C-alpha positions as CSV (number, residue, x, y, z in Angstrom):
1,X,-15.3,-3.0,12.7
2,X,-15.1,0.8,12.3
3,X,-19.1,0.9,12.8
4,X,-18.4,-1.1,16.1
5,X,-16.3,1.1,16.5
6,X,-18.8,3.9,16.3
7,X,-21.4,2.3,17.9
8,X,-19.7,1.8,21.4
9,X,-18.1,5.3,21.4
10,X,-22.2,6.8,21.0
11,X,-24.1,4.4,22.8
12,X,-21.7,3.4,26.3
13,X,-20.4,7.0,27.9
14,X,-17.4,5.5,30.2
15,X,-18.4,2.0,30.3
16,X,-22.8,2.8,31.3
17,X,-25.1,3.0,28.8
18,X,-25.8,6.1,27.2
19,X,-29.7,6.6,27.3
20,X,-30.4,10.1,25.3
21,X,-28.5,8.3,21.6
22,X,-30.1,5.3,22.6
23,X,-34.2,6.0,23.6
24,X,-33.3,8.7,20.4
25,X,-32.4,5.2,17.9
26,X,-35.8,3.7,19.2
27,X,-38.1,6.5,19.0
28,X,-36.3,7.1,15.4
29,X,-36.4,3.7,13.9
30,X,-40.4,2.8,15.6
31,X,-40.7,6.3,13.6
32,X,-40.1,5.7,10.3
33,X,-41.6,2.2,10.7
34,X,-44.3,3.8,11.5
35,X,-43.4,6.4,8.7
36,X,-43.1,3.9,6.1
37,X,-46.8,1.9,7.1
38,X,-48.7,4.7,6.0
39,X,-46.6,6.2,3.4
40,X,-48.0,2.6,1.9
41,X,-51.5,2.9,3.7
42,X,-51.6,6.8,2.1
43,X,-50.0,6.5,-1.4
44,X,-53.9,3.9,-1.9
45,X,-56.5,4.2,-3.9
46,X,-58.8,3.5,-0.5
47,X,-56.6,4.6,2.5
48,X,-59.4,3.7,4.9
49,X,-58.6,-0.1,5.4
50,X,-55.0,-0.6,7.6
51,X,-56.1,-3.7,8.5
52,X,-56.2,-5.1,4.9
53,X,-52.8,-3.8,4.4
54,X,-51.8,-5.6,8.3
55,X,-52.7,-9.3,6.3
56,X,-52.2,-8.4,3.8
57,X,-48.4,-8.1,4.8
58,X,-45.6,-11.1,4.8
59,X,-42.7,-11.0,7.4
60,X,-40.3,-10.2,5.0
61,X,-41.8,-6.5,4.2
62,X,-41.9,-6.3,8.2
63,X,-38.0,-7.2,7.7
64,X,-37.3,-4.4,5.0
65,X,-39.0,-2.0,6.8
66,X,-37.2,-2.4,10.0
67,X,-34.0,-3.1,8.8
68,X,-34.2,0.2,6.5
69,X,-35.9,1.1,9.5
70,X,-32.8,0.6,11.9
71,X,-30.4,1.7,9.0
72,X,-31.6,5.5,8.5
73,X,-32.5,5.7,12.3
74,X,-28.4,4.8,13.0
75,X,-27.4,6.9,10.0
76,X,-29.3,9.9,11.6
77,X,-27.7,8.6,15.0
78,X,-24.5,9.2,13.8
79,X,-24.9,12.1,11.8
80,X,-26.2,13.8,15.0
81,X,-23.4,13.0,17.1
82,X,-21.2,13.9,14.4
83,X,-22.3,17.5,15.2
84,X,-22.0,17.6,18.7
85,X,-18.8,17.0,18.8
86,X,-17.8,19.8,16.9
87,X,-16.4,19.2,13.7
88,X,-14.1,21.6,13.2
89,X,-15.3,20.4,9.2
90,X,-18.0,22.5,7.9
91,X,-18.0,21.1,4.1
92,X,-18.4,17.7,5.7
93,X,-22.0,17.8,6.7
94,X,-23.8,18.9,3.9
95,X,-22.2,15.0,2.6
96,X,-22.9,13.4,5.5
97,X,-27.2,15.5,5.5
98,X,-26.8,14.0,1.7
99,X,-26.6,10.3,3.0
100,X,-29.3,10.2,5.5
101,X,-31.9,12.2,2.6
102,X,-30.2,9.8,-0.7
103,X,-30.8,6.7,2.0
104,X,-34.2,7.8,2.8
105,X,-35.5,8.3,-0.5
106,X,-34.3,4.8,-1.1
107,X,-35.7,3.9,1.5
108,X,-39.0,4.8,0.4
109,X,-38.7,2.9,-2.6
110,X,-37.9,0.3,-1.5
111,X,-41.0,0.4,0.5
112,X,-43.0,0.6,-2.2
113,X,-43.9,-2.8,-3.0
114,X,-47.5,-2.5,-4.7
115,X,-48.0,-1.2,-8.0
116,X,-50.8,0.9,-6.7
117,X,-48.2,2.7,-3.8
118,X,-45.9,2.7,-6.6
119,X,-47.3,4.6,-9.5
120,X,-49.3,7.5,-7.1
121,X,-45.4,8.4,-6.2
122,X,-44.1,8.3,-9.1
123,X,-46.3,10.0,-9.9
124,X,-45.6,12.8,-7.6
125,X,-41.7,12.7,-8.7
126,X,-43.3,13.3,-12.4
127,X,-42.1,9.7,-13.6
128,X,-44.5,8.1,-16.3
129,X,-46.6,4.7,-15.2
130,X,-44.1,2.4,-17.1
131,X,-41.3,3.6,-15.3
132,X,-43.2,2.9,-11.9
133,X,-43.9,-0.3,-13.1
134,X,-39.7,-1.3,-15.1
135,X,-39.3,-0.9,-10.7
136,X,-42.0,-2.3,-9.5
137,X,-40.8,-6.0,-11.7
138,X,-37.1,-5.1,-10.5
139,X,-38.0,-3.9,-6.3
140,X,-34.9,-6.2,-4.3
141,X,-32.8,-4.5,-7.4
142,X,-33.6,-1.1,-5.3
143,X,-33.6,-2.5,-1.9
144,X,-30.6,-3.8,-2.4
145,X,-29.1,-0.4,-3.5
146,X,-30.6,1.5,-0.6
147,X,-28.7,-1.0,1.9
148,X,-25.2,-0.1,0.0
149,X,-26.4,3.3,-0.3
150,X,-27.6,3.9,4.2
151,X,-24.0,1.5,5.2
152,X,-22.3,3.7,3.2
153,X,-23.1,6.2,4.3
154,X,-22.7,4.9,8.4
155,X,-19.1,3.3,6.9
156,X,-18.1,7.0,5.9
157,X,-19.8,8.8,10.1
158,X,-18.6,6.1,11.8
159,X,-14.8,6.1,10.6
160,X,-15.4,10.8,11.2
161,X,-16.2,9.4,14.2
162,X,-14.1,7.7,15.0
163,X,-11.5,9.2,14.0
164,X,-12.6,12.9,16.1
165,X,-12.5,10.5,19.7
166,X,-9.3,9.1,19.7
167,X,-10.5,6.8,22.8
């Protein structure tokens, strides 16, 4: 309920649609969808065959990428709006940034579905191959944890926005 009120505050201005935040949201969403697609393409050994990935991806993969992109975009929009209303609580800004970054990182882990993507991603992070394969086994759990992190970040940011804007 708090998130819906915050969405109304951000996207509706005097009962009219606030096109600035709407276009910013759509831009962020499309950018993150493209980022997650390109991330999987660039992390594989043969990154030049993009059409192969579109054939491999199932409806579930598109839904997961779209859902996480929407959550991350909303998280960034809420963060930008809370900065724009000039919060006197300067120490709460790093918490919002940390929540957004942890959500983005867990979304990157959740969208890396193939073993070759995970191996390259984890080797860049200094994690062993066997741990990467273990993450592949629990990929739905990683998706659930990243969704919970993003939703909790959205909840706390929307709570902060609705408290500041007692409209």
